Residue, then its C-alpha position, 0 to 999 in steps of 0.5 A: x176088397x172091390x163091391x162089383x157094383x151096378x147102376x140103377x138105369x142100366x137097368x129098363x126103367x132106370x132112366x126114367x125113373x118108373x123100376x120100383x127099388x126092389x125090384x131093381x135090388x132083387x134083378x142086381x142081385x139075380x145076374x151076379x151083383x153084390x152092390x148097387x149103385x141107386x140115382x136120385x131124381x127130381x122124380x122117381x121111386x128115389x128123388x131131391x125130397x127124400x126123408x130119411x124113413x125113405x132112405x131108411x126104408x129104401x136100406x131095409x128093401x137092399x138087405x132085404x135082396x142080399x144087395x148092399x147100397x155102395x154109392x149115389x147117382x144122381x142125372x139133376x146135373x142135366x136139367x141145371x147144375x152149380x155152373x149154369x149162367x142162369x142165376x134161378x137154376x145154380x140157385x137151384x142147383x146148390x139147393x137139389x146139391x145139399x139136400x142129395x149130399x144129405x140122402x146119401x149120408x141117409x143112405x149109409x153112403x160116401x160118395x155123389x157122382x156131381x156135375x158141376x157144370x158145362x160148356x155144352x150137353x150135346x144131346x140138349x141141342x136147345x141149351x146154349x154154350x156156355x163159356x168154359x172160364x165162368x162154366x168154371x167160376x160159377x162151379x167153384x163158388x157152387x160147389x165151395x157154397x154145398x162144401x160144408x154140407x158135404x164135410x157135415x155128412x161125410x159124403x164125398x162129392x165126385x164130379x164125373x168126367x163127362x162129356x160137356x168138354x170140362x175139365x178135361x184133362x187129368x192134372x186140371x181134374x186134380x188142380x180143379x179138385x185140388x184148391x178145395x183143399x178137402x177130403x170130401x170132394x173128388x174125381x168119379x171116374x169113369x173109364x168108359x167115358x174117357x176114351x176119345x180124349x184120353x187114356x183110363x189108365x193114365x187119368x187113373x194115376x194122375x188122380x190118383x188118392x183123389x179117385x172116389x168113385x169109379x164107373x166102368x163100361x166099354x168104347x169103340x174107338x172107331x165109332x168115336x159117337x153116343x153109339x161107340x159105347x159097346x159092352x165091356x169087353x167089346x172095346x178097346x179099354x185095356x182093362x188090364x192096364x185099367x185094373x191094374x191102375x186102379x191096384x196101384x192107386x190103392x183104391x177100394x171103393x165100389x166099381x158101378x156099371x153103368x152101360x145107357x143103352x140097354x140093348x132093345x129087346x130084352x134088355x137084361x141080357x145086357x146087366x148079365x153079360x156087364x157081372x160075367x166080364x167083370x168076373x173076368x176083369x177082376x180075376x174071379x172068374 
């Protein structure tokens, strides 16, 4: 059965890493989630230098709260990625990714959300635009270098479709994933992120067995920019078709809501509303 999960960044203090993990676990449980997606940063309560003992303590905290740590995300890729032009940044990103794969394994999770590179980043206007073909070549080399670590840790690197102007069609995503010929690399598919340039149900059916993780969020097409992200069931995602596609590809892993940004006032209400919406989408209400 699919686990109903929520991403750490969805709660106040998640994005800046100040939310204590026991508090996150307790809130998620209180709001009806069965599982959680933790996030690794360069700083904060879970960072790239976490030890196996740290991870065991985190798992004990989650168990005490009654939730399962089901997947791992990270935002470190925006600071530096394996597809970056700068050689020093690229080397640092490869080191980060190897560490995060080990941490993911220590946490007992199978999937690490991964962003291999970006042509540009809309929320970092000072970041230089990079050449698409070169990003692809460097991303391939960097991911290939990290693949032995993923295999040794038995963790899948799930490439997320984000607004990075890279891997912009489902067939291109398939080709990139297939070029590694490894079960330890797949697609971490974000339903809401794809809306401005595709239909999530089409992507899911095309990606098929390559899907190793799923994010839920919704998007209103009439807005068309970052402000178009709305509460689940308030946007234009065709949720019955999305669920039909998920069933067709036989995906049974966790599905994590990623609700960013939160409400200006009483932001935890958004997490509560999301839990109820997911129950209806899953047919559990």
